[in-house]
C-alpha positions in Angstrom: 84.5 119.0 83.9 84.6 122.0 86.1 81.4 120.8 87.9 83.1 117.4 88.7 86.1 119.2 90.2 83.9 121.4 92.3 81.8 118.4 93.4 84.9 116.4 94.3 86.4 119.4 96.2 83.3 120.1 98.2 82.9 116.4 99.0 86.5 116.3 100.3 86.0 119.3 102.5 82.7 118.1 104.0 84.1 114.7 104.7 87.2 116.1 106.4 85.0 118.3 108.6 82.8 115.4 109.6 85.8 113.1 110.3 87.0 114.8 113.5 85.6 114.0 116.9 84.1 116.7 119.2 86.0 117.8 122.3 83.7 115.8 124.6 84.3 112.5 122.8 88.1 113.0 122.4 88.9 113.6 126.0 89.0 110.0 127.3 90.5 108.2 124.3 94.0 106.8 123.6 96.2 109.3 121.8 95.8 107.4 118.5 92.0 108.0 118.3 91.6 111.2 120.2 90.5 113.4 117.2 89.1 110.8 114.8 86.4 108.7 116.5 83.2 109.4 118.4 81.8 107.2 121.1 83.7 104.3 122.8 87.3 103.6 121.8 88.7 100.1 121.3 88.7 98.3 124.6 91.6 96.0 124.3 94.3 94.4 122.2 91.9 92.1 120.4 90.0 95.1 119.0 93.2 96.4 117.4 94.0 92.9 116.1 90.6 92.7 114.4 90.9 96.1 112.8 94.4 95.5 111.6 93.4 92.1 110.1 90.5 93.6 108.3 92.6 96.5 107.0 95.2 94.1 105.7 92.6 92.0 103.9 91.0 95.1 102.4 94.2 96.7 101.1 95.5 93.3 99.8 92.5 92.8 97.6 92.4 96.5 96.4 94.9 95.9 93.5 92.9 93.0 92.2 89.6 94.9 92.4 91.2 97.8 90.5 92.7 95.5 87.9 89.2 93.9 87.3 87.6 97.3 86.9 90.3 98.9 84.7 91.1 95.9 82.5 88.2 93.4 82.7 89.6 90.9 80.1 86.4 89.5 78.7 87.4 89.5 75.1 86.0 86.2 73.8 83.2 86.6 71.3 81.1 84.0 73.1 81.1 85.9 76.4 77.6 86.7 77.7 78.5 90.4 77.9 78.8 90.4 74.1 75.5 88.7 73.6 73.8 91.4 75.8 75.5 94.2 74.0 74.6 92.9 70.6 70.9 92.5 71.6 70.8 96.1 72.9 72.4 97.4 69.6 70.0 95.5 67.4 66.8 95.9 69.4 66.1 92.2 69.7 
């Protein structure tokens, strides 16, 4: 358990260091993206519209994805999952 915690902590720190832009890239950007992006910043309003639309779509499907992962709901004995599990247990 301690190894998992150390791995998660080190991953967090490494990703936070890599997520900030260098001084050269941050100079000519809008204030919103000055420290967080490398390269060219969004060129117009449509770029922001596209990003916001994709973010809304992603975050609106997140609860459904988590629900399917945490409580799958395949409880029927005829479900194919149960056939595969029973074959693995019996060595067929």
